Each structure stands twice: as structure tokens, then as C-alpha cells.
C-alpha positions in Angstrom: -35.7 14.4 21.0 -32.2 13.2 21.3 -31.9 12.8 17.6 -32.9 16.4 17.1 -30.3 17.6 19.5 -27.6 15.5 17.8 -28.6 16.9 14.3 -28.4 20.5 15.8 -24.9 19.9 17.1 -23.8 18.4 13.8 -25.3 21.2 11.8 -23.4 23.6 14.1 -20.1 21.8 13.6 -20.7 21.7 9.8 -21.3 25.4 9.6 -18.1 26.1 11.6 -16.1 23.9 9.3 -17.6 25.7 6.3 -16.8 29.1 7.7 -13.3 28.0 8.3 -12.9 26.9 4.6 -14.6 30.0 3.3 -12.6 32.4 5.3 -10.2 33.0 2.4 -9.1 36.3 0.7 -10.4 37.8 -2.6 -7.8 38.6 -5.3 -7.5 42.2 -6.1 -5.4 44.2 -8.4 -3.3 45.6 -5.6 -0.1 43.7 -5.2 0.4 44.9 -1.5 -3.2 43.7 -0.7 -2.8 40.3 -2.1 0.6 39.8 -0.4 -1.0 40.9 2.9 -3.8 38.4 2.4 -1.2 35.6 1.7 0.7 36.5 4.8 -2.6 36.3 6.8 -3.4 32.9 5.4 0.1 31.6 6.3 0.4 33.3 9.6 3.0 31.8 12.1 4.5 29.8 9.2 8.2 30.6 9.1 8.7 28.5 6.0 6.8 30.9 3.7 9.1 33.0 1.7 8.0 36.1 -0.4 10.4 37.6 -2.9 9.4 41.0 -4.2 11.2 42.7 -7.2 10.6 44.9 -10.2 11.5 44.9 -13.9 14.8 46.5 -14.6 13.5 48.4 -17.7 10.1 49.4 -16.3 10.0 50.1 -12.6 6.2 50.3 -12.6 6.1 46.4 -13.3 6.3 45.1 -9.9 6.2 41.3 -8.9 6.2 39.2 -5.8 6.8 35.5 -5.8 5.5 33.3 -3.0 6.8 29.8 -2.2 7.5 27.5 0.8 11.2 27.1 1.7 12.7 23.6 1.0 10.1 22.6 -1.5 11.3 24.6 -4.5 14.3 24.1 -6.7 16.4 27.2 -6.0 18.2 26.8 -9.5 14.9 26.8 -11.4 13.5 29.7 -9.4 16.5 31.9 -9.9 17.4 31.0 -13.6 14.0 30.4 -15.0 11.7 32.7 -13.2 13.2 35.6 -11.2 16.1 36.3 -13.7 14.0 36.5 -16.9 11.3 38.7 -15.1 14.1 41.1 -13.9 15.7 41.4 -17.3 12.9 41.0 -19.9 12.6 44.2 -22.0 9.6 43.3 -24.2 6.7 44.3 -21.8 4.2 46.5 -23.7 0.4 47.4 -23.3 -0.8 45.3 -26.3 -0.6 42.0 -24.4 -2.0 41.2 -21.0 0.9 41.2 -18.5 0.4 37.6 -17.4 -0.1 36.3 -20.9 3.2 38.1 -21.9 4.8 36.4 -18.9 3.6 32.9 -19.8 4.2 33.1 -23.5 7.5 35.2 -23.7 9.3 35.0 -20.3 9.0 31.9 -18.4 10.8 28.9 -19.6 9.3 26.4 -17.2 7.5 23.4 -18.9 4.3 23.8 -16.7 2.7 27.0 -15.9 -1.0 27.8 -15.1 -3.0 30.9 -14.4 -5.1 30.9 -11.3 -7.9 33.0 -10.0 -9.2 30.7 -7.3 -7.9 31.3 -3.6 -8.1 27.6 -2.8 -6.0 26.7 -5.8 -3.5 29.4 -5.1 -3.0 28.2 -1.5 -2.9 24.5 -2.7 -0.2 25.4 -5.2 2.1 27.2 -2.6 1.8 24.2 -0.2 2.6 21.6 -2.9 5.8 23.5 -3.7 4.9 25.4 -6.8 5.8 29.1 -6.6 3.0 31.5 -7.3 3.8 34.9 -9.1 1.7 38.0 -8.1 2.0 41.1 -10.2 0.9 44.9 -9.6 -2.3 45.6 -11.3 -3.3 42.0 -12.0 -6.2 40.1 -10.3 -4.8 36.7 -11.4 -1.6 34.9 -10.6 0.6 32.3 -12.3 1.6 29.1 -10.7 4.9 27.7 -11.9 6.0 24.0 -11.6 9.4 24.3 -9.8 9.3 21.6 -7.2 12.8 20.6 -5.9 12.8 18.6 -2.7 15.0 15.6 -2.2 13.5 12.0 -2.6 14.8 8.7 -1.8 16.7 6.9 -4.7 15.2 3.8 -6.4 16.3 0.7 -4.6 15.4 -3.1 -4.2 12.4 -3.6 -1.7 13.6 -5.1 1.5 10.6 -7.4 2.0 10.1 -8.5 -1.7 13.7 -9.5 -2.7 14.0 -11.4 -6.0 17.0 -13.4 -7.2 15.8 -13.0 -10.8 13.9 -10.3 -12.5 13.8 -6.5 -11.6 15.7 -5.1 -8.7 13.6 -1.8 -8.7 11.2 -0.8 -6.0 8.8 2.1 -5.7 9.8 5.3 -3.9 7.7 7.8 -2.0 7.4 10.0 -5.0 4.1 9.5 -6.9 5.3 10.7 -10.3 8.5 8.7 -10.1 6.3 5.6 -9.5 4.0 6.2 -12.2 7.1 6.7 -14.6 8.4 3.1 -13.6 5.0 1.7 -14.8 4.8 3.8 -17.9 8.3 2.5 -18.8 7.0 -1.1 -18.5 3.7 -0.6 -20.2 4.4 1.5 -23.3 0.8 1.9 -24.6 -1.8 4.6 -24.7 -4.2 2.1 -23.1 -2.5 2.7 -19.7 -4.7 5.3 -17.8 -3.9 7.4 -14.8 -6.7 9.0 -13.0 -5.6 11.5 -10.2 -7.7 12.2 -7.1 -7.1 14.2 -3.8 -8.1 12.7 -0.5 -7.8 14.2 2.9 -9.1 17.8 3.9 -5.9 18.7 5.7 -3.2 16.5 3.9 -4.7 17.0 0.3 -2.9 13.6 -0.5 -2.8 12.9 -4.2 -3.7 9.4 -5.2 -3.8 7.8 -8.7 -6.0 5.0 -10.0 -4.1 3.1 -12.7 -5.5 0.5 -15.1 -5.4 -0.7 -18.6 -8.3 0.5 -20.7 -10.0 -2.4 -22.5 -8.8 -5.0 -20.1 -9.8 -3.7 -16.7 -13.3 -4.5 -15.5 -15.4 -1.4 -15.7 -17.8 -2.5 -13.0 -14.9 -2.8 -10.5 -13.6 0.5 -11.5 -17.0 2.2 -11.0 -17.4 0.5 -7.6 -13.9 1.6 -6.6 -14.7 5.3 -7.6 -17.9 5.1 -5.5 -16.0 4.0 -2.5 -13.3 6.5 -2.7 -15.9 9.3 -3.1 -17.3 8.3 0.3 -14.0 8.9 2.1 -14.2 12.1 4.1 -11.3 12.3 6.4 -8.8 15.0 7.6 -5.6 13.1 6.5 -4.4 10.2 4.4 -0.8 9.3 5.4 -0.6 6.0 3.9 -2.2 3.4 1.6 -3.3 1.4 4.6 -5.9 4.1 5.7 -7.5 3.8 2.4 -7.7 0.0 2.5 -9.8 0.1 5.5 -12.3 2.4 3.9 -12.7 0.5 0.7 -12.2 -3.1 1.6 -15.2 -5.5 1.4 -14.9 -7.1 4.9 -13.3 -4.6 7.4 -13.4 -7.1 10.2 -11.9 -10.1 8.4 -8.2 -10.9 9.2 -7.7 -11.6 5.5 -6.9 -8.7 3.2 -9.1 -8.4 -0.1 -6.8 -5.7 -1.2 -3.3 -6.6 -2.2 -0.1 -4.4 -1.8 3.4 -4.5 -3.3 6.6 -2.3 -3.6 7.7 -4.0 -6.9 6.9 -2.2 -10.3 7.1 -5.5 -12.2 4.4 -7.0 -10.1 2.2 -4.0 -10.6 2.6 -4.3 -14.4 1.7 -8.0 -14.3 -1.3 -7.3 -12.2 -2.5 -4.5 -14.7 -2.0 -6.9 -17.7 -4.2 -9.4 -15.8 -7.0 -6.8 -15.7 -6.6 -5.6 -12.2 -6.6 -2.1 -10.9 -3.7 -0.3 -9.0 -4.0 2.5 -6.6 -0.9 4.8 -6.0 -0.6 7.1 -3.0 1.8 10.0 -2.8 4.3 9.6 0.1 4.2 5.9 0.2 6.0 3.1 -1.8 3.2 0.5 -1.2 0.9 0.3 -4.1 -2.6 -1.3 -3.7 -4.0 -3.7 -6.2 -7.5 -5.0 -6.6 -9.3 -7.4 -6.7 -7.3 -9.6 -4.6 -8.0 -13.4 -4.1 -6.6 -15.9 -1.7 -4.2 -17.7 -3.9 -2.3 -14.4 -4.4 -0.9 -14.9 -0.8 1.4 -17.6 -2.2 2.4 -16.2 -5.5 5.7 -14.2 -5.8 7.3 -12.4 -8.7 9.9 -14.8 -8.9 7.4 -17.6 -10.0 7.2 -15.8 -13.4 11.0 -15.9 -13.9 11.8 -19.4 -12.9 11.1 -22.5 -14.9 7.5 -23.6 -14.3 8.5 -26.8 -12.7 10.4 -25.1 -10.0 7.8 -22.4 -9.7 5.0 -24.8 -9.2 7.0 -26.7 -6.6 7.8 -23.6 -4.7 4.2 -22.5 -4.7 3.0 -25.8 -3.4 5.6 -25.6 -0.5 4.3 -22.3 0.5 0.7 -23.5 0.6 2.0 -26.6 2.6 4.0 -24.2 4.9 0.8 -22.1 5.7 -1.1 -25.3 6.6 1.7 -26.4 8.8 2.3 -23.1 10.5 -1.4 -22.7 11.6 -2.0 -26.5 12.3 1.2 -28.0 13.9 0.6 -26.6 17.4 -3.0 -27.3 17.5 -2.6 -30.9 16.2 0.3 -31.6 18.7 -2.0 -30.6 21.5 -5.1 -32.4 20.3 -3.3 -35.6 19.8 -1.1 -35.8 22.9 -3.9 -34.6 25.2 -7.0 -36.3 23.9 -6.0 -38.8 21.3 -2.7 -40.6 22.6 -4.1 -43.9 20.9 -3.2 -42.4 17.5 0.5 -42.1 18.4 2.9 -45.1 18.3 3.8 -46.4 21.6 7.4 -45.6 21.4 6.6 -42.1 20.5 4.3 -41.7 23.6 7.0 -42.9 25.9 9.4 -40.5 24.4 7.0 -37.5 24.9 6.3 -38.7 28.5 10.0 -38.9 29.3 10.6 -35.5 27.8 7.8 -34.1 30.0 9.3 -35.3 33.2 9.7 -32.5 35.7 7.8 -29.9 33.5 5.3 -28.1 35.8 2.9 -26.8 33.0 0.3 -28.6 30.8 1.1 -29.0 27.2 -1.1 -26.1 26.0 0.4 -23.7 28.3 3.9 -24.7 27.2 2.9 -24.2 23.5 1.3 -20.8 24.2 4.2 -19.4 26.1 6.8 -20.5 23.5 4.7 -19.0 20.7 4.4 -15.7 22.5 8.2 -15.7 23.2 8.9 -16.5 19.5 6.6 -13.6 18.4 8.3 -11.3 20.7 11.7 -12.3 19.3 10.4 -11.9 15.8 9.0 -8.5 16.5 12.3 -7.5 18.1 14.2 -8.5 15.1 11.9 -6.6 12.8 12.4 -3.3 14.9 16.1 -3.6 15.1 18.6 -2.7 12.3 18.6 -5.3 9.5 22.2 -6.3 10.0 21.6 -7.4 13.6 17.7 -8.1 13.6 17.9 -11.5 12.0 20.7 -12.6 14.3 18.9 -11.6 17.4 15.8 -13.4 16.3 17.7 -16.7 15.5 20.3 -16.7 18.3 17.6 -15.6 20.9 15.3 -18.4 19.8 18.0 -20.9 20.1 19.4 -19.8 23.5 15.9 -19.4 25.1 14.7 -22.7 23.7 17.7 -24.5 25.0 17.7 -22.9 28.4 13.9 -23.5 28.8 14.5 -27.3 28.1 17.3 -27.5 30.4 15.5 -25.8 33.2 12.5 -28.2 32.7 10.2 -25.2 32.1 9.1 -26.7 28.6 9.6 -30.1 26.9 11.7 -30.6 24.0 9.0 -31.9 21.6 7.2 -28.7 22.2 10.3 -26.6 21.2 10.6 -28.7 18.1 6.9 -28.0 17.2 7.3 -24.3 17.7 10.5 -24.2 15.7 8.8 -26.1 13.0 5.7 -23.6 13.1 8.2 -20.6 13.2 10.2 -21.8 10.1 7.2 -22.6 8.0 5.6 -19.3 8.9 8.7 -17.4 7.4 7.9 -18.9 4.0 4.7 -17.0 3.7 5.3 -13.5 5.1 2.3 -12.1 3.2 -0.1 -14.0 5.4 1.7 -13.6 8.6 -1.0 -11.8 10.3 -4.0 -14.1 9.7 -1.7 -17.1 10.4 -0.9 -15.9 13.9 -4.4 -15.4 14.7 -5.5 -18.7 13.3 -2.8 -20.6 15.2 -4.0 -19.4 18.5 -7.7 -19.9 17.7 -7.0 -23.5 16.7 -4.8 -24.1 19.8 -7.9 -22.8 22.0 -10.4 -25.1 20.1 -7.9 -28.2 20.2 -7.3 -27.8 23.9 -10.9 -27.8 24.6 -12.3 -30.9 22.6 -9.4 -32.3 20.7 -9.4 -33.1 17.0 -13.1 -32.2 16.9 -12.3 -28.7 17.8 -9.4 -28.5 15.3 -11.8 -29.8 12.5 -14.5 -27.4 13.6 -11.9 -24.5 13.4 -10.7 -25.6 9.9 -14.3 -25.9 8.7 -15.1 -22.4 10.0 -12.2 -21.1 8.3 -13.1 -22.5 4.9 -16.6 -21.4 5.2 -15.3 -17.9 6.0 -13.0 -18.0 3.0 -15.7 -19.1 0.6 -18.1 -16.3 1.6 -15.4 -13.5 1.1 -15.6 -11.2 -2.0 -13.1 -8.6 -3.4 -15.1 -6.1 -5.3 -17.6 -8.8 -6.2 -14.8 -11.4 -7.2 -15.0 -14.6 -5.2 -12.1 -14.8 -2.8 -11.6 -18.5 -3.4 -11.9 -18.1 -7.2 -10.6 -21.4 -8.5 -12.7 -23.4 -6.0 -16.0 -21.8 -5.8 -16.2 -21.1 -9.7 -14.0 -23.9 -11.2 -12.5 -23.0 -14.7 -9.7 -24.8 -16.2 -8.3 -21.5 -17.3 -8.2 -20.0 -14.0 -6.6 -23.2 -12.4 -3.4 -22.7 -14.7 -2.0 -20.0 -12.4 -3.2 -21.0 -8.9 -1.8 -23.9 -7.0 0.6 -24.6 -9.9 2.0 -22.2 -12.5 1.7 -23.6 -16.0 4.1 -22.8 -18.8 3.7 -19.4 -20.5 2.5 -20.7 -23.8 -0.5 -22.3 -21.9 -1.3 -19.0 -20.1 -3.5 -17.9 -23.0 -6.6 -16.3 -21.3 -7.4 -13.9 -18.4 -9.8 -14.8 -15.7 -13.4 -14.4 -16.9 -14.2 -12.8 -13.6 -11.5 -10.1 -13.5 -11.2 -9.2 -17.1 -14.4 -10.5 -18.9 -14.2 -7.9 -21.7 -10.6 -9.1 -22.9 -9.9 -12.6 -22.2 -7.1 -13.4 -24.7 -3.5 -12.5 -23.5 -1.4 -14.7 -25.4 -1.8 -16.0 -28.9 1.7 -17.8 -29.1 2.0 -21.6 -28.8 0.1 -24.0 -26.6 -3.0 -25.8 -27.1 -6.5 -24.4 -27.7 -8.7 -23.7 -24.8 
């Protein structure tokens, strides 16, 4: 019974939504009627501008051009549209008026005849002026967008000492152009879609034909087709709809602001998703080792790149484990510590009223607060606030006997190592506190249980069917050459058999055979 009631309510809501979307005008040959309908559709919208005029030679040829203020280039509108229509003297009855305008009058590089009311409204709200004419039941949409966009600059989060300094912007077409410049091949494909019933956000699926895995591409399209939401205001919303494990703290879809990174990922056989209005571009599939890879690894000597990558992996292990191990050893397994060190810890804890686990948790929370404060403040002062605030608070807390000096050292080590792997910051914070709770309960056994559970979770994850721990669960010597270490370029001959099974060879120069 309840199911029937719910179905009836849902049906009513759907019918209301359909009525709202179908409540559009029908184009007629009356210019006044069409403009009246447009005004009705954009009622209470003061940004809508309607410019009506007539041809100077033939007063019977009347036009109205409709556009939204601030989204159209005034220069293009005046010089390439209105002025030619006012002064053109070649109108005759042999050629359809709209065809004559398209072929002989307008100098815009992109014009399109429209008869569908939804397309007309969509064109207006996207910044394309729409031309109405007396006696015509079709209109012309003219590409004359002209809003301001942010200039290309280096990404704040993904800075590189070597390599490209360009970063994506909020303009979809500008971002696609940056990729086209780097991959000058007709195999580069751009597939446009629109998501969001209200925002009508443009997204673009980008891949290299013949390299990208078609099965992954088909699965991505299926997941995108299932998205039915009012608005898409950023790439993060799309991620939550298409990721494999929505409740896992680890991301199975990557993201970057760097065009050179996207170009590299596409050459590996991955797929990129661009979203209009955001500089963050998604990449998939995404595996665990990508957390520790940076664009700079491929510009540095492979020795230095491999050492840096190993340091990042070690830093991740330290940042999640150091507090938990300190608590487990000092609370449950003091026999594992040298006697001199035990005495030093006991002396440092004299007068401290809190247990070790509470000290650790308090200091870690304070550090996270300082870090968040530094992020939200202006860049020129945010870092100083985080560093100076941490030093002052840590020193004051030790002097006041609120916390012990060894705990401050452990938290400082945890903080510094955490900064070397910013991509995995979120999961690291969560894992850190989970391991602390387990270690404070049953010591090293709790810590080992937590690490084992973490490994099991990582091993079962998939990113669009690709194993998350690709180099461990499916050992291939070829896949190991760009994981924990980065082999020389002349040894990176093959793509991953899982990510790009149809086109394995990417480098035929030098090196040994597979």
C-alpha cells in the first residue's frame, strides 16, 4: 500500500516537472509574437537585452536580436551582426531571408539556424545572440561570446621547478586548446555532453583513439548517462556519481590542474573528463601509486626521480604510523625501548596530567586546525601562520606541562612527512586517527590489525575494473618500471596491459627488449 502511495506521489512530481519543461512557446512568423514569448520566458530577468531594428534600404525587413548582458562581445555584436544587417542592400525574394543573412551578411565564424524552442533558450543563456526576423519561423544563433576569463597561470598546488608552468583555467575551450597543442594528432578525440537540468554544464570526455580502453570508455558513458541532477557546479560532484567505491576514503578517479599531466595520462591510455567552469580535470582509471607520482618525476634524472618517489612513499607510512607506534610502544611495549630512552620519556612526562594518547590526539587536532587556518588565509601569510603558530603553541604547551616534548616531536615529524604527499592528505588524516585508536586499545596488535585491514581494503579496490594495487596484485615487470621507482625513458617501452591492452608499444627507441 505504501509503495503504491509513493509511486503516485512520484508520478505526480514527474508530471509537474514535465509540464514545467514543456511550457515553452512555439515559433511563429510574427516578430512581435516571438519577442513577446521570449520576454515571457525570461520574465524578471533584467540581464536580457532585446535590440530591434530594420534594414536601412527595405523598411519591411525588421529584426530583433536577443542576448544576455555581460556574456556577449559588444564589438562583435555591433560590427559583425547589427551593422551589416542595417546596411546590407542585397536582400531579394529569390533567397530565403535567413539563408541570405547566413551566406551573405554575417561574418561570424559560427552560425546556426534553430527552430527548437529549447535550443533557442539554451543559446541565449550560453551567451550566443539569437536573431529573429519578421515573417520567419526560424532564428539564427550567432557565436559572439565575450565574457572575461582568468588568464593562464601556474597551479598553486602543483608547482613544478622544471617543465610546463601552464595551468588549466575555468574556460572549457581554452583547456581543450592546451591539450590540442600538446597532442597534435587526429587520434585525439573530444566528446561533448551536457549535465545538470538547471545548470546545463558542458563536460568533455577526452581520449586517444586506438590507445584508450574501449571497455572503460563505454563504462564511463553508462555511468554519466545515469546522472540526473539539477546542477553540476564542479568536477567533484561528477566524481561522487561515477566512482567505484563511494564510501572509500581513497579516490579511484584522479584530478589535476596541469595540461602536461593530462597529456601524459592520455598517452598512457587513460581518459580525461573536462568540466566547464572548473580548472580541475578528472583522469581515470586511477591507481594507488599515482598518489606518489608527480609531473616533475618525468623531467628529472631517473635516479633523483626514483629517490624522491621512494621518499614520498616512506613519508606516507611515517605520517600514518608514527603517532600510533609511539603510543603502542610507550604504553604497552616499553621493553622494546632502550632503558635510557625510557628514562628520558618518563622524565619528560613529569607533571603532565594527560595520558599519552590524549596528548597525541590534542596536538594532532591543533595541528590540523593550524593547517586549515593557513589554507584559508591569503597565501603570503597562511604558511607563516601555520609554522609560527605550531612552534609557539608547541613550545608553550611543553613549558606549561600540558604535553611532553617527545609527543611534540612525534607530531612535528607526522606533520612534516604529511606535507610531502598532499594528494593523499585526506586518507592519511583518517588512517592516522584510526591507527591511534587501535594502538591505544591493544598496542602493536591493534596497529598490525589496522595495517592489515588497510592492505585488504586497498587490494579489493578497483577503478573502472582496473586493480587499485595494480603492480602488486598483477605483477608485471613492465608495470613495475614506473611505480615505486621511475626507470629511464628508453626502458619505458610499453603501456600497462590493463589500461591500454590494444596498443602496448609507446617507445621503440633504445633499451632492451621486453
